[in-house]
VOKOL-731004 format. One record per residue (C-alpha): x, y, z negated; residue number from 0; residue in three letters. Coordinates in steps of 0.02 Angstrom, whole numbers, padded with zeros to 5 digits, m for minus. Example, Ala and Ser with C-alpha at 12.3 -4.5 7.8 and 13.67 -1.06 7.14 Angstrom:
REM residues 2
<rec east="00615" north="m00225" up="m00390" i="0" aa="ALA"/>
<rec east="00684" north="m00053" up="m00357" i="1" aa="SER"/>
This chain:
REM residues 367
<rec east="00000" north="00000" up="00000" i="0" aa="MET"/>
<rec east="00063" north="00172" up="00049" i="1" aa="LEU"/>
<rec east="00001" north="00321" up="m00053" i="2" aa="VAL"/>
<rec east="00046" north="00495" up="00012" i="3" aa="ASP"/>
<rec east="m00050" north="00657" up="00038" i="4" aa="ASP"/>
<rec east="00043" north="00697" up="00200" i="5" aa="GLN"/>
<rec east="m00041" north="00620" up="00355" i="6" aa="PRO"/>
<rec east="00123" north="00625" up="00451" i="7" aa="ALA"/>
<rec east="00211" north="00521" up="00318" i="8" aa="ASN"/>
<rec east="00068" north="00396" up="00316" i="9" aa="LEU"/>
<rec east="00076" north="00378" up="00505" i="10" aa="ARG"/>
<rec east="00265" north="00361" up="00520" i="11" aa="VAL"/>
<rec east="00292" north="00240" up="00375" i="12" aa="VAL"/>
<rec east="00141" north="00134" up="00422" i="13" aa="THR"/>
<rec east="00206" north="00115" up="00600" i="14" aa="THR"/>
<rec east="00381" north="00071" up="00537" i="15" aa="LEU"/>
<rec east="00318" north="m00063" up="00417" i="16" aa="LEU"/>
<rec east="00189" north="m00139" up="00534" i="17" aa="GLU"/>
<rec east="00325" north="m00165" up="00664" i="18" aa="ARG"/>
<rec east="00412" north="m00272" up="00533" i="19" aa="GLN"/>
<rec east="00257" north="m00380" up="00509" i="20" aa="GLY"/>
<rec east="00186" north="m00298" up="00353" i="21" aa="TYR"/>
<rec east="00001" north="m00266" up="00329" i="22" aa="HIS"/>
<rec east="m00013" north="m00086" up="00266" i="23" aa="VAL"/>
<rec east="m00159" north="m00003" up="00177" i="24" aa="THR"/>
<rec east="m00150" north="00185" up="00153" i="25" aa="THR"/>
<rec east="m00223" north="00311" up="00031" i="26" aa="ALA"/>
<rec east="m00204" north="00500" up="00023" i="27" aa="SER"/>
<rec east="m00220" north="00519" up="m00166" i="28" aa="ASP"/>
<rec east="m00217" north="00420" up="m00327" i="29" aa="GLY"/>
<rec east="m00405" north="00400" up="m00344" i="30" aa="ASN"/>
<rec east="m00422" north="00324" up="m00170" i="31" aa="ALA"/>
<rec east="m00271" north="00212" up="m00203" i="32" aa="ALA"/>
<rec east="m00341" north="00150" up="m00369" i="33" aa="LEU"/>
<rec east="m00510" north="00110" up="m00292" i="34" aa="GLU"/>
<rec east="m00426" north="00020" up="m00147" i="35" aa="SER"/>
<rec east="m00317" north="m00083" up="m00265" i="36" aa="CYS"/>
<rec east="m00470" north="m00160" up="m00347" i="37" aa="HIS"/>
<rec east="m00526" north="m00230" up="m00180" i="38" aa="GLY"/>
<rec east="m00356" north="m00265" up="m00103" i="39" aa="PHE"/>
<rec east="m00215" north="m00312" up="m00219" i="40" aa="LYS"/>
<rec east="m00053" north="m00262" up="m00134" i="41" aa="PRO"/>
<rec east="00117" north="m00346" up="m00156" i="42" aa="ASP"/>
<rec east="00204" north="m00177" up="m00161" i="43" aa="LEU"/>
<rec east="00153" north="00005" up="m00182" i="44" aa="ILE"/>
<rec east="00247" north="00150" up="m00103" i="45" aa="LEU"/>
<rec east="00192" north="00300" up="m00205" i="46" aa="LEU"/>
<rec east="00213" north="00487" up="m00183" i="47" aa="ASP"/>
<rec east="00216" north="00555" up="m00360" i="48" aa="MET"/>
<rec east="00165" north="00735" up="m00320" i="49" aa="MET"/>
<rec east="m00011" north="00737" up="m00248" i="50" aa="MET"/>
<rec east="m00169" north="00841" up="m00276" i="51" aa="PRO"/>
<rec east="m00303" north="00769" up="m00386" i="52" aa="GLY"/>
<rec east="m00237" north="00612" up="m00470" i="53" aa="MET"/>
<rec east="m00049" north="00619" up="m00447" i="54" aa="ASP"/>
<rec east="00072" north="00473" up="m00451" i="55" aa="GLY"/>
<rec east="00104" north="00484" up="m00638" i="56" aa="PHE"/>
<rec east="m00080" north="00474" up="m00682" i="57" aa="GLU"/>
<rec east="m00102" north="00334" up="m00556" i="58" aa="PHE"/>
<rec east="00037" north="00236" up="m00641" i="59" aa="MET"/>
<rec east="m00045" north="00260" up="m00811" i="60" aa="ARG"/>
<rec east="m00208" north="00190" up="m00743" i="61" aa="GLU"/>
<rec east="m00137" north="00034" up="m00662" i="62" aa="ILE"/>
<rec east="m00031" north="m00005" up="m00815" i="63" aa="LYS"/>
<rec east="m00195" north="m00017" up="m00913" i="64" aa="LEU"/>
<rec east="m00264" north="m00145" up="m00790" i="65" aa="ASP"/>
<rec east="m00199" north="m00324" up="m00819" i="66" aa="PRO"/>
<rec east="m00234" north="m00369" up="m00638" i="67" aa="GLY"/>
<rec east="m00131" north="m00224" up="m00569" i="68" aa="LEU"/>
<rec east="00000" north="m00184" up="m00701" i="69" aa="MET"/>
<rec east="00133" north="m00301" up="m00629" i="70" aa="ARG"/>
<rec east="00127" north="m00238" up="m00449" i="71" aa="ILE"/>
<rec east="00299" north="m00165" up="m00410" i="72" aa="PRO"/>
<rec east="00293" north="00019" up="m00365" i="73" aa="THR"/>
<rec east="00425" north="00118" up="m00269" i="74" aa="VAL"/>
<rec east="00429" north="00307" up="m00299" i="75" aa="PHE"/>
<rec east="00434" north="00421" up="m00146" i="76" aa="LEU"/>
<rec east="00517" north="00589" up="m00181" i="77" aa="THR"/>
<rec east="00572" north="00738" up="m00078" i="78" aa="ALA"/>
<rec east="00719" north="00777" up="m00193" i="79" aa="ALA"/>
<rec east="00830" north="00684" up="m00315" i="80" aa="GLN"/>
<rec east="00765" north="00781" up="m00463" i="81" aa="ASP"/>
<rec east="00842" north="00693" up="m00615" i="82" aa="ARG"/>
<rec east="00700" north="00739" up="m00733" i="83" aa="GLU"/>
<rec east="00566" north="00682" up="m00612" i="84" aa="MET"/>
<rec east="00659" north="00519" up="m00577" i="85" aa="LEU"/>
<rec east="00669" north="00483" up="m00763" i="86" aa="LEU"/>
<rec east="00484" north="00519" up="m00784" i="87" aa="ARG"/>
<rec east="00445" north="00403" up="m00639" i="88" aa="ALA"/>
<rec east="00548" north="00260" up="m00711" i="89" aa="PHE"/>
<rec east="00469" north="00288" up="m00881" i="90" aa="ASP"/>
<rec east="00300" north="00275" up="m00796" i="91" aa="ALA"/>
<rec east="00347" north="00102" up="m00731" i="92" aa="GLY"/>
<rec east="00413" north="00122" up="m00553" i="93" aa="VAL"/>
<rec east="00548" north="m00002" up="m00503" i="94" aa="VAL"/>
<rec east="00642" north="00100" up="m00372" i="95" aa="ASP"/>
<rec east="00638" north="00261" up="m00271" i="96" aa="TYR"/>
<rec east="00664" north="00320" up="m00092" i="97" aa="VAL"/>
<rec east="00702" north="00499" up="m00044" i="98" aa="THR"/>
<rec east="00618" north="00599" up="00094" i="99" aa="LYS"/>
<rec east="00649" north="00620" up="00238" i="100" aa="PRO"/>
<rec east="00658" north="00431" up="00254" i="101" aa="PHE"/>
<rec east="00804" north="00339" up="00328" i="102" aa="ILE"/>
<rec east="00714" north="00193" up="00411" i="103" aa="PRO"/>
<rec east="00850" north="00065" up="00373" i="104" aa="GLU"/>
<rec east="00853" north="00114" up="00188" i="105" aa="GLU"/>
<rec east="00664" north="00112" up="00170" i="106" aa="LEU"/>
<rec east="00651" north="m00060" up="00252" i="107" aa="LEU"/>
<rec east="00793" north="m00129" up="00147" i="108" aa="ALA"/>
<rec east="00712" north="m00074" up="m00016" i="109" aa="ARG"/>
<rec east="00539" north="m00135" up="00037" i="110" aa="VAL"/>
<rec east="00609" north="m00304" up="00091" i="111" aa="ASN"/>
<rec east="00707" north="m00324" up="m00071" i="112" aa="ALA"/>
<rec east="00559" north="m00289" up="m00184" i="113" aa="HIS"/>
<rec east="00439" north="m00395" up="m00081" i="114" aa="ILE"/>
<rec east="00558" north="m00543" up="m00093" i="115" aa="VAL"/>
<rec east="00576" north="m00518" up="m00280" i="116" aa="LEU"/>
<rec east="00389" north="m00508" up="m00303" i="117" aa="LYS"/>
<rec east="00352" north="m00663" up="m00199" i="118" aa="LEU"/>
<rec east="00490" north="m00758" up="m00288" i="119" aa="THR"/>
<rec east="00417" north="m00710" up="m00457" i="120" aa="ARG"/>
<rec east="00243" north="m00765" up="m00400" i="121" aa="ASP"/>
<rec east="00311" north="m00933" up="m00343" i="122" aa="ARG"/>
<rec east="00403" north="m00962" up="m00507" i="123" aa="LEU"/>
<rec east="00246" north="m00919" up="m00604" i="124" aa="GLU"/>
<rec east="00146" north="m01043" up="m00500" i="125" aa="ARG"/>
<rec east="00275" north="m01178" up="m00532" i="126" aa="VAL"/>
<rec east="00274" north="m01139" up="m00718" i="127" aa="ALA"/>
<rec east="00084" north="m01147" up="m00722" i="128" aa="GLN"/>
<rec east="00083" north="m01312" up="m00628" i="129" aa="GLU"/>
<rec east="00207" north="m01384" up="m00752" i="130" aa="ARG"/>
<rec east="00103" north="m01322" up="m00899" i="131" aa="GLN"/>
<rec east="m00053" north="m01397" up="m00822" i="132" aa="ASN"/>
<rec east="00039" north="m01562" up="m00802" i="133" aa="LEU"/>
<rec east="00096" north="m01558" up="m00984" i="134" aa="VAL"/>
<rec east="m00083" north="m01525" up="m01039" i="135" aa="ASN"/>
<rec east="m00147" north="m01666" up="m00931" i="136" aa="LEU"/>
<rec east="m00017" north="m01792" up="m00988" i="137" aa="VAL"/>
<rec east="m00040" north="m01748" up="m01172" i="138" aa="ALA"/>
<rec east="m00228" north="m01760" up="m01159" i="139" aa="HIS"/>
<rec east="m00239" north="m01921" up="m01059" i="140" aa="ASP"/>
<rec east="m00107" north="m02013" up="m01160" i="141" aa="LEU"/>
<rec east="m00212" north="m01981" up="m01315" i="142" aa="LYS"/>
<rec east="m00348" north="m02102" up="m01258" i="143" aa="ASN"/>
<rec east="m00242" north="m02261" up="m01238" i="144" aa="PRO"/>
<rec east="m00143" north="m02218" up="m01394" i="145" aa="LEU"/>
<rec east="m00305" north="m02201" up="m01491" i="146" aa="THR"/>
<rec east="m00353" north="m02376" up="m01432" i="147" aa="SER"/>
<rec east="m00184" north="m02442" up="m01490" i="148" aa="VAL"/>
<rec east="m00208" north="m02360" up="m01659" i="149" aa="LEU"/>
<rec east="m00384" north="m02430" up="m01679" i="150" aa="PHE"/>
<rec east="m00334" north="m02608" up="m01634" i="151" aa="ALA"/>
<rec east="m00179" north="m02606" up="m01744" i="152" aa="SER"/>
<rec east="m00279" north="m02539" up="m01892" i="153" aa="GLU"/>
<rec east="m00407" north="m02677" up="m01872" i="154" aa="MET"/>
<rec east="m00269" north="m02808" up="m01869" i="155" aa="LEU"/>
<rec east="m00194" north="m02736" up="m02028" i="156" aa="MET"/>
<rec east="m00355" north="m02755" up="m02126" i="157" aa="GLN"/>
<rec east="m00358" north="m02899" up="m02250" i="158" aa="ASP"/>
<rec east="m00531" north="m02954" up="m02191" i="159" aa="ASP"/>
<rec east="m00491" north="m02947" up="m02005" i="160" aa="CYS"/>
<rec east="m00592" north="m03077" up="m01910" i="161" aa="ASN"/>
<rec east="m00463" north="m03203" up="m01845" i="162" aa="PRO"/>
<rec east="m00570" north="m03239" up="m01693" i="163" aa="GLU"/>
<rec east="m00555" north="m03058" up="m01640" i="164" aa="ARG"/>
<rec east="m00368" north="m03042" up="m01671" i="165" aa="ALA"/>
<rec east="m00322" north="m03100" up="m01493" i="166" aa="PRO"/>
<rec east="m00439" north="m02968" up="m01422" i="167" aa="ARG"/>
<rec east="m00361" north="m02832" up="m01529" i="168" aa="TYR"/>
<rec east="m00188" north="m02885" up="m01470" i="169" aa="LEU"/>
<rec east="m00251" north="m02880" up="m01291" i="170" aa="GLN"/>
<rec east="m00316" north="m02703" up="m01317" i="171" aa="VAL"/>
<rec east="m00146" north="m02649" up="m01384" i="172" aa="ILE"/>
<rec east="m00057" north="m02727" up="m01236" i="173" aa="HIS"/>
<rec east="m00175" north="m02657" up="m01103" i="174" aa="GLU"/>
<rec east="m00182" north="m02483" up="m01180" i="175" aa="ALA"/>
<rec east="00008" north="m02476" up="m01187" i="176" aa="THR"/>
<rec east="00016" north="m02527" up="m01004" i="177" aa="GLN"/>
<rec east="m00111" north="m02391" up="m00963" i="178" aa="ASP"/>
<rec east="m00006" north="m02259" up="m01052" i="179" aa="ALA"/>
<rec east="00148" north="m02311" up="m00953" i="180" aa="ILE"/>
<rec east="00043" north="m02314" up="m00795" i="181" aa="GLY"/>
<rec east="m00019" north="m02137" up="m00826" i="182" aa="TYR"/>
<rec east="00159" north="m02074" up="m00847" i="183" aa="ILE"/>
<rec east="00214" north="m02164" up="m00688" i="184" aa="ARG"/>
<rec east="00065" north="m02092" up="m00595" i="185" aa="SER"/>
<rec east="00105" north="m01914" up="m00648" i="186" aa="TYR"/>
<rec east="00287" north="m01935" up="m00596" i="187" aa="LEU"/>
<rec east="00234" north="m02003" up="m00427" i="188" aa="GLU"/>
<rec east="00112" north="m01859" up="m00406" i="189" aa="THR"/>
<rec east="00252" north="m01734" up="m00437" i="190" aa="GLN"/>
<rec east="00362" north="m01827" up="m00313" i="191" aa="SER"/>
<rec east="00226" north="m01820" up="m00180" i="192" aa="ARG"/>
<rec east="00207" north="m01633" up="m00207" i="193" aa="ARG"/>
<rec east="00392" north="m01614" up="m00172" i="194" aa="GLN"/>
<rec east="00373" north="m01719" up="m00012" i="195" aa="HIS"/>
<rec east="00206" north="m01660" up="00053" i="196" aa="ARG"/>
<rec east="00234" north="m01740" up="00223" i="197" aa="ASP"/>
<rec east="00222" north="m01913" up="00143" i="198" aa="GLN"/>
<rec east="00038" north="m01961" up="00142" i="199" aa="GLN"/>
<rec east="m00029" north="m02132" up="00097" i="200" aa="GLY"/>
<rec east="m00200" north="m02209" up="00131" i="201" aa="PRO"/>
<rec east="m00350" north="m02117" up="00057" i="202" aa="PRO"/>
<rec east="m00391" north="m02173" up="m00121" i="203" aa="PRO"/>
<rec east="m00538" north="m02288" up="m00154" i="204" aa="VAL"/>
<rec east="m00613" north="m02340" up="m00321" i="205" aa="ALA"/>
<rec east="m00756" north="m02452" up="m00373" i="206" aa="SER"/>
<rec east="m00878" north="m02374" up="m00495" i="207" aa="MET"/>
<rec east="m00937" north="m02548" up="m00546" i="208" aa="SER"/>
<rec east="m00760" north="m02602" up="m00590" i="209" aa="GLU"/>
<rec east="m00733" north="m02440" up="m00686" i="210" aa="ALA"/>
<rec east="m00887" north="m02477" up="m00793" i="211" aa="VAL"/>
<rec east="m00827" north="m02655" up="m00821" i="212" aa="GLU"/>
<rec east="m00658" north="m02589" up="m00879" i="213" aa="TRP"/>
<rec east="m00737" north="m02461" up="m00996" i="214" aa="LEU"/>
<rec east="m00846" north="m02593" up="m01078" i="215" aa="VAL"/>
<rec east="m00698" north="m02708" up="m01104" i="216" aa="ALA"/>
<rec east="m00591" north="m02569" up="m01175" i="217" aa="ARG"/>
<rec east="m00715" north="m02479" up="m01289" i="218" aa="TYR"/>
<rec east="m00849" north="m02604" up="m01342" i="219" aa="ALA"/>
<rec east="m00759" north="m02649" up="m01504" i="220" aa="LEU"/>
<rec east="m00715" north="m02469" up="m01548" i="221" aa="GLN"/>
<rec east="m00892" north="m02410" up="m01520" i="222" aa="LEU"/>
<rec east="m00964" north="m02559" up="m01612" i="223" aa="GLU"/>
<rec east="m00861" north="m02508" up="m01763" i="224" aa="ALA"/>
<rec east="m00955" north="m02341" up="m01758" i="225" aa="ARG"/>
<rec east="m01125" north="m02425" up="m01743" i="226" aa="GLY"/>
<rec east="m01142" north="m02391" up="m01555" i="227" aa="ILE"/>
<rec east="m01188" north="m02528" up="m01433" i="228" aa="ARG"/>
<rec east="m01158" north="m02520" up="m01246" i="229" aa="ILE"/>
<rec east="m01289" north="m02552" up="m01112" i="230" aa="THR"/>
<rec east="m01259" north="m02552" up="m00925" i="231" aa="THR"/>
<rec east="m01366" north="m02527" up="m00771" i="232" aa="GLN"/>
<rec east="m01256" north="m02563" up="m00620" i="233" aa="VAL"/>
<rec east="m01286" north="m02621" up="m00441" i="234" aa="PRO"/>
<rec east="m01221" north="m02790" up="m00388" i="235" aa="ASP"/>
<rec east="m01103" north="m02705" up="m00264" i="236" aa="ARG"/>
<rec east="m00937" north="m02616" up="m00300" i="237" aa="PRO"/>
<rec east="m01008" north="m02441" up="m00262" i="238" aa="CYS"/>
<rec east="m00845" north="m02380" up="m00188" i="239" aa="LYS"/>
<rec east="m00803" north="m02194" up="m00197" i="240" aa="VAL"/>
<rec east="m00663" north="m02085" up="m00132" i="241" aa="GLY"/>
<rec east="m00551" north="m02063" up="m00284" i="242" aa="ILE"/>
<rec east="m00403" north="m02153" up="m00361" i="243" aa="ASP"/>
<rec east="m00462" north="m02296" up="m00473" i="244" aa="ALA"/>
<rec east="m00352" north="m02245" up="m00619" i="245" aa="MET"/>
<rec east="m00411" north="m02065" up="m00606" i="246" aa="VAL"/>
<rec east="m00593" north="m02118" up="m00609" i="247" aa="LEU"/>
<rec east="m00560" north="m02222" up="m00764" i="248" aa="ARG"/>
<rec east="m00473" north="m02077" up="m00849" i="249" aa="GLN"/>
<rec east="m00617" north="m01957" up="m00817" i="250" aa="VAL"/>
<rec east="m00749" north="m02080" up="m00875" i="251" aa="ALA"/>
<rec east="m00640" north="m02128" up="m01024" i="252" aa="GLU"/>
<rec east="m00641" north="m01947" up="m01083" i="253" aa="ASN"/>
<rec east="m00831" north="m01950" up="m01082" i="254" aa="LEU"/>
<rec east="m00835" north="m02112" up="m01180" i="255" aa="VAL"/>
<rec east="m00714" north="m02051" up="m01314" i="256" aa="THR"/>
<rec east="m00821" north="m01895" up="m01335" i="257" aa="ASN"/>
<rec east="m00968" north="m02009" up="m01373" i="258" aa="VAL"/>
<rec east="m00863" north="m02098" up="m01504" i="259" aa="GLY"/>
<rec east="m00821" north="m01933" up="m01587" i="260" aa="LYS"/>
<rec east="m00983" north="m01836" up="m01576" i="261" aa="TYR"/>
<rec east="m01118" north="m01970" up="m01571" i="262" aa="ALA"/>
<rec east="m01044" north="m02084" up="m01702" i="263" aa="SER"/>
<rec east="m01201" north="m02100" up="m01806" i="264" aa="GLY"/>
<rec east="m01254" north="m02256" up="m01712" i="265" aa="GLY"/>
<rec east="m01369" north="m02288" up="m01565" i="266" aa="GLY"/>
<rec east="m01318" north="m02332" up="m01389" i="267" aa="GLU"/>
<rec east="m01204" north="m02283" up="m01248" i="268" aa="LEU"/>
<rec east="m01275" north="m02319" up="m01076" i="269" aa="ASP"/>
<rec east="m01179" north="m02332" up="m00913" i="270" aa="PHE"/>
<rec east="m01286" north="m02317" up="m00757" i="271" aa="GLN"/>
<rec east="m01235" north="m02314" up="m00574" i="272" aa="ILE"/>
<rec east="m01360" north="m02246" up="m00450" i="273" aa="ARG"/>
<rec east="m01370" north="m02161" up="m00281" i="274" aa="ALA"/>
<rec east="m01347" north="m01973" up="m00289" i="275" aa="GLY"/>
<rec east="m01358" north="m01848" up="m00148" i="276" aa="ALA"/>
<rec east="m01349" north="m01927" up="00026" i="277" aa="PRO"/>
<rec east="m01177" north="m02007" up="00042" i="278" aa="GLY"/>
<rec east="m01138" north="m02000" up="m00145" i="279" aa="TYR"/>
<rec east="m01137" north="m02119" up="m00292" i="280" aa="TRP"/>
<rec east="m01169" north="m02062" up="m00471" i="281" aa="GLN"/>
<rec east="m01100" north="m02133" up="m00632" i="282" aa="LEU"/>
<rec east="m01205" north="m02081" up="m00783" i="283" aa="LEU"/>
<rec east="m01135" north="m02088" up="m00959" i="284" aa="VAL"/>
<rec east="m01279" north="m02064" up="m01082" i="285" aa="SER"/>
<rec east="m01292" north="m02071" up="m01272" i="286" aa="ASP"/>
<rec east="m01421" north="m02048" up="m01408" i="287" aa="ARG"/>
<rec east="m01318" north="m01926" up="m01509" i="288" aa="GLY"/>
<rec east="m01368" north="m01750" up="m01563" i="289" aa="PRO"/>
<rec east="m01351" north="m01680" up="m01388" i="290" aa="GLY"/>
<rec east="m01272" north="m01513" up="m01345" i="291" aa="ILE"/>
<rec east="m01364" north="m01351" up="m01385" i="292" aa="PRO"/>
<rec east="m01404" north="m01233" up="m01242" i="293" aa="ALA"/>
<rec east="m01283" north="m01097" up="m01299" i="294" aa="PHE"/>
<rec east="m01142" north="m01226" up="m01298" i="295" aa="LYS"/>
<rec east="m01186" north="m01294" up="m01126" i="296" aa="GLN"/>
<rec east="m01141" north="m01129" up="m01044" i="297" aa="ARG"/>
<rec east="m00962" north="m01147" up="m01106" i="298" aa="GLU"/>
<rec east="m00951" north="m01336" up="m01089" i="299" aa="LEU"/>
<rec east="m00826" north="m01349" up="m00946" i="300" aa="PHE"/>
<rec east="m00715" north="m01203" up="m00995" i="301" aa="LYS"/>
<rec east="m00540" north="m01244" up="m01059" i="302" aa="PRO"/>
<rec east="m00518" north="m01262" up="m01249" i="303" aa="PHE"/>
<rec east="m00705" north="m01281" up="m01278" i="304" aa="THR"/>
<rec east="m00752" north="m01419" up="m01401" i="305" aa="ARG"/>
<rec east="m00916" north="m01513" up="m01408" i="306" aa="LEU"/>
<rec east="m00938" north="m01517" up="m01596" i="307" aa="SER"/>
<rec east="m01053" north="m01395" up="m01684" i="308" aa="TYR"/>
<rec east="m00926" north="m01334" up="m01810" i="309" aa="ASP"/>
<rec east="m00768" north="m01352" up="m01701" i="310" aa="ASP"/>
<rec east="m00676" north="m01434" up="m01845" i="311" aa="THR"/>
<rec east="m00611" north="m01582" up="m01744" i="312" aa="ASP"/>
<rec east="m00424" north="m01555" up="m01754" i="313" aa="GLN"/>
<rec east="m00390" north="m01703" up="m01638" i="314" aa="ASN"/>
<rec east="m00478" north="m01621" up="m01492" i="315" aa="SER"/>
<rec east="m00388" north="m01498" up="m01380" i="316" aa="SER"/>
<rec east="m00546" north="m01446" up="m01289" i="317" aa="GLY"/>
<rec east="m00461" north="m01481" up="m01122" i="318" aa="LEU"/>
<rec east="m00546" north="m01644" up="m01077" i="319" aa="GLY"/>
<rec east="m00704" north="m01586" up="m00989" i="320" aa="LEU"/>
<rec east="m00617" north="m01441" up="m00903" i="321" aa="SER"/>
<rec east="m00483" north="m01556" up="m00832" i="322" aa="LEU"/>
<rec east="m00610" north="m01690" up="m00789" i="323" aa="ALA"/>
<rec east="m00720" north="m01571" up="m00689" i="324" aa="ARG"/>
<rec east="m00570" north="m01502" up="m00594" i="325" aa="GLN"/>
<rec east="m00512" north="m01678" up="m00551" i="326" aa="ILE"/>
<rec east="m00685" north="m01728" up="m00488" i="327" aa="ILE"/>
<rec east="m00702" north="m01567" up="m00387" i="328" aa="MET"/>
<rec east="m00532" north="m01598" up="m00308" i="329" aa="ASN"/>
<rec east="m00600" north="m01766" up="m00250" i="330" aa="ALA"/>
<rec east="m00750" north="m01681" up="m00169" i="331" aa="GLY"/>
<rec east="m00872" north="m01724" up="m00308" i="332" aa="GLY"/>
<rec east="m00964" north="m01647" up="m00454" i="333" aa="HIS"/>
<rec east="m00966" north="m01669" up="m00643" i="334" aa="LEU"/>
<rec east="m01113" north="m01597" up="m00736" i="335" aa="PHE"/>
<rec east="m01212" north="m01612" up="m00897" i="336" aa="TYR"/>
<rec east="m01398" north="m01635" up="m00927" i="337" aa="GLU"/>
<rec east="m01504" north="m01664" up="m01082" i="338" aa="ASP"/>
<rec east="m01565" north="m01842" up="m01097" i="339" aa="ARG"/>
<rec east="m01751" north="m01872" up="m01108" i="340" aa="GLU"/>
<rec east="m01791" north="m01933" up="m01283" i="341" aa="GLY"/>
<rec east="m01636" north="m01851" up="m01357" i="342" aa="GLY"/>
<rec east="m01451" north="m01864" up="m01327" i="343" aa="GLY"/>
<rec east="m01326" north="m01812" up="m01195" i="344" aa="SER"/>
<rec east="m01293" north="m01866" up="m01017" i="345" aa="ARG"/>
<rec east="m01141" north="m01828" up="m00910" i="346" aa="PHE"/>
<rec east="m01150" north="m01865" up="m00725" i="347" aa="VAL"/>
<rec east="m01000" north="m01901" up="m00614" i="348" aa="ILE"/>
<rec east="m01049" north="m01886" up="m00430" i="349" aa="GLU"/>
<rec east="m00922" north="m01937" up="m00297" i="350" aa="LEU"/>
<rec east="m00923" north="m01963" up="m00107" i="351" aa="PRO"/>
<rec east="m00965" north="m02143" up="m00062" i="352" aa="ALA"/>
<rec east="m00845" north="m02239" up="00046" i="353" aa="VAL"/>
<rec east="m00996" north="m02332" up="00114" i="354" aa="ASN"/>
<rec east="m01178" north="m02288" up="00095" i="355" aa="ASN"/>
<rec east="m01248" north="m02459" up="00052" i="356" aa="VAL"/>
<rec east="m01361" north="m02444" up="m00101" i="357" aa="ILE"/>
<rec east="m01398" north="m02605" up="m00195" i="358" aa="ALA"/>
<rec east="m01531" north="m02652" up="m00318" i="359" aa="GLU"/>
<rec east="m01489" north="m02612" up="m00499" i="360" aa="VAL"/>
<rec east="m01468" north="m02750" up="m00625" i="361" aa="GLN"/>
<rec east="m01483" north="m02713" up="m00810" i="362" aa="THR"/>
<rec east="m01390" north="m02801" up="m00948" i="363" aa="GLU"/>
<rec east="m01352" north="m02771" up="m01131" i="364" aa="VAL"/>
<rec east="m01175" north="m02798" up="m01193" i="365" aa="VAL"/>
<rec east="m01176" north="m02880" up="m01363" i="366" aa="ALA"/>
């Protein structure tokens, strides 16, 4: 963005920069520049400090108060190397200055340098955010298999542990540990693929029916210990959808562990697979817990939002539903909440079907 009250300067500098491939927006005073910045966020501002109306100094004060604009680098345009004015400009937050009349080579060199610095900073911030997101994801998703390991080991340590169930508890420990290692391996492979974006494998496919079968096997004992029984309503076909099988399990697992935490007063947890919108399958995870009040539903999928009424659950990061919805959306699907008729909560995972064959639903109760 070029801000100058002299039409000749606007014309000459715009022509010079556009010949170098830059897209230039112009403004003749601070007010117009500020209004334009809210609709078009520039990578660099070339600013004449002495203008009628809102001058450059007042403009700088305004953008420094705006979190969305305060980090845009600004280069001061001045007709003279007035030491006092230069110091005032740097105090106001400009990063460099160019004197008038412009030497084209100098102007281009300074613009190029600050654009490169700005784009480099943006890239580093994106990388840092991606790494932080990965850390959040790993920490959150490792918690589920580790919780299963803890549960099974605690049951084995009890003096009155049922010997007939001991092999199953050992199996849970073994499988959950394998899952944790698998999650770590998956994240590392994902990072590797991002670094080699030209390497693309076959599109992912998962079976919703197999995911439900896995969830029942993994969590039936844990939920039973909380007085919750599992029921299933699944078609007799795999119900294949376009997402990685491990990822589908992770998302559904987050919903199941929420039931264990917030609907632990007993009742049932029901898994149902049904046809959704044309070309989609839905996996419904429903409970008979207290449900989620309307005021909480509005914030449900925002990061660091917890489901409990009093938010005292120190083991919950509040990241699960936010991450889960983003993962499902990335796969072309939807994750949403609805109140369950008769009381309770229902979360719906809707994903694109790999085939559109809809089978009859069979109902069974898992003891």
